[in-house]
C-alpha positions, 0 to 999 in steps of 0.5 A, spaced: 500 500 500 502 507 498 503 511 504 500 518 504 507 521 504 508 518 497 502 519 494 503 526 492 510 524 489 507 519 484 501 524 482 507 529 480 511 524 476 504 521 473 502 529 471 510 530 468 510 524 464 503 525 461 505 532 459 512 529 456 507 525 452 503 530 450 508 535 448 512 529 444 505 527 441 504 535 439 511 535 436 510 529 432 504 531 429 507 538 427 513 534 423 508 530 420 503 536 418 509 539 414 509 537 407 515 537 403 516 536 395 521 536 390 522 537 382 528 537 377 528 544 374 533 541 368 527 536 366 522 542 367 526 546 363 527 541 357 519 542 356 519 549 355 520 552 348 522 559 350 528 556 354 529 552 347 529 559 344 534 562 349 539 556 348 539 557 341 540 564 341 546 563 346 549 557 341 549 562 336 552 567 340 557 562 342 559 560 335 560 567 333 565 568 338 568 561 338 570 563 331 573 569 332 577 567 338 580 561 333 581 566 328 585 570 332 589 564 335 590 562 327 593 569 326 598 568 331 600 562 329 601 564 322 605 570 325 609 565 329 611 561 323 613 567 319 617 569 324 621 562 325 622 562 318 625 569 318 628 570 325 636 568 323 635 574 318 632 579 323 636 584 327 635 584 335 630 590 334 626 587 329 625 580 333 623 584 339 617 587 334 615 581 331 615 577 338 611 583 341 606 582 335 605 575 336 604 576 343 599 581 342 595 577 337 595 571 342 593 576 348 587 578 344 584 571 343 585 570 351 582 576 353 576 575 348 576 568 352 575 571 358 570 577 356 566 572 353 566 565 356 569 567 363 565 566 370 562 573 369 563 574 362 558 576 356 555 569 355 554 568 363 550 575 363 546 574 356 544 567 359 541 570 365 538 575 361 534 570 357 533 565 362 531 569 368 524 570 365 523 563 364 525 561 371 521 567 374 515 563 371 517 557 374 517 560 381 510 563 380 507 556 379 511 553 385 509 559 389 502 557 387 502 550 388 506 551 395 500 555 397 495 551 395 498 544 397 501 547 404 508 545 402 513 548 407 519 547 402 520 545 395 527 542 393 530 542 386 533 535 384 537 538 378 545 536 377 547 541 381 543 539 387 546 534 393 540 530 394 542 523 395 535 520 395 528 522 393 522 518 393 518 519 387 512 520 391 514 527 392 516 529 385 512 535 383 516 536 376 510 533 372 505 537 376 509 543 374 510 542 367 502 541 366 501 548 370 505 551 365 501 548 360 505 543 357 505 535 357 510 531 361 515 527 357 514 531 350 522 534 351 524 539 346 531 536 344 537 541 344 540 542 338 547 539 338 553 540 333 557 534 330 558 528 334 553 530 338 557 535 342 553 540 346 554 548 346 558 547 353 562 541 349 564 545 344 566 551 348 570 547 353 573 544 347 575 550 343 578 553 349 582 547 351 585 547 344 586 555 344 590 554 351 594 548 348 596 552 342 598 558 347 602 553 351 606 549 346 608 556 342 610 559 348 614 553 350 617 552 343 619 560 343 622 560 349 626 554 347 628 557 340 630 564 343 634 561 348 638 556 344 639 561 338 645 565 337 642 571 338 646 571 345 644 577 350 641 581 345 635 576 345 629 576 350 624 572 351 617 573 348 612 576 352 606 572 355 
């Protein structure tokens, strides 16, 4: 039998336990009431004609810029070829002028690479200008869906995300596509170059080739200038 001295303590413990269980239940209820969803923004964008049009315009700009960069690199290569053939006949002053001309032409190409394709380059700025309206349109749909269905957070499962696992049950990509007025699965294929290259493949390839040409010609010029009979009157080309 429980004594009269123990009864208040037991009652207090029972009340505390009941409060703890009530709080835990409230927390579980709150967490379970919170709704989450995700979409694949790249998959959604692949359904939008306006996004495809923007990509086409970006492709056209990039191709023109790449052609111009390649022409500058080729012009530098031609100047260097002529310089190699005539170098032994030139005075030290003439050699310096020819080397400066080659370095200047090559610098034009590298400067254009940075201006057009750099992190904050013209291609990046143009992409922002063309793609931002499309992204804003998607954001409006996500905002409306979130308000209507009570989503607390909508994640993005694109290539840039770090989501390791997603349950297809919570994927709202197709729903977003329908809200935008398009049919899920009717993807607009991006125009590609020969051999299935994308715009980014071509940009990366051209810039890599340009860098290789620059490094090769720099090293070759250093070796030739260093080993030639010009002696102390020669100086290495500008980089």
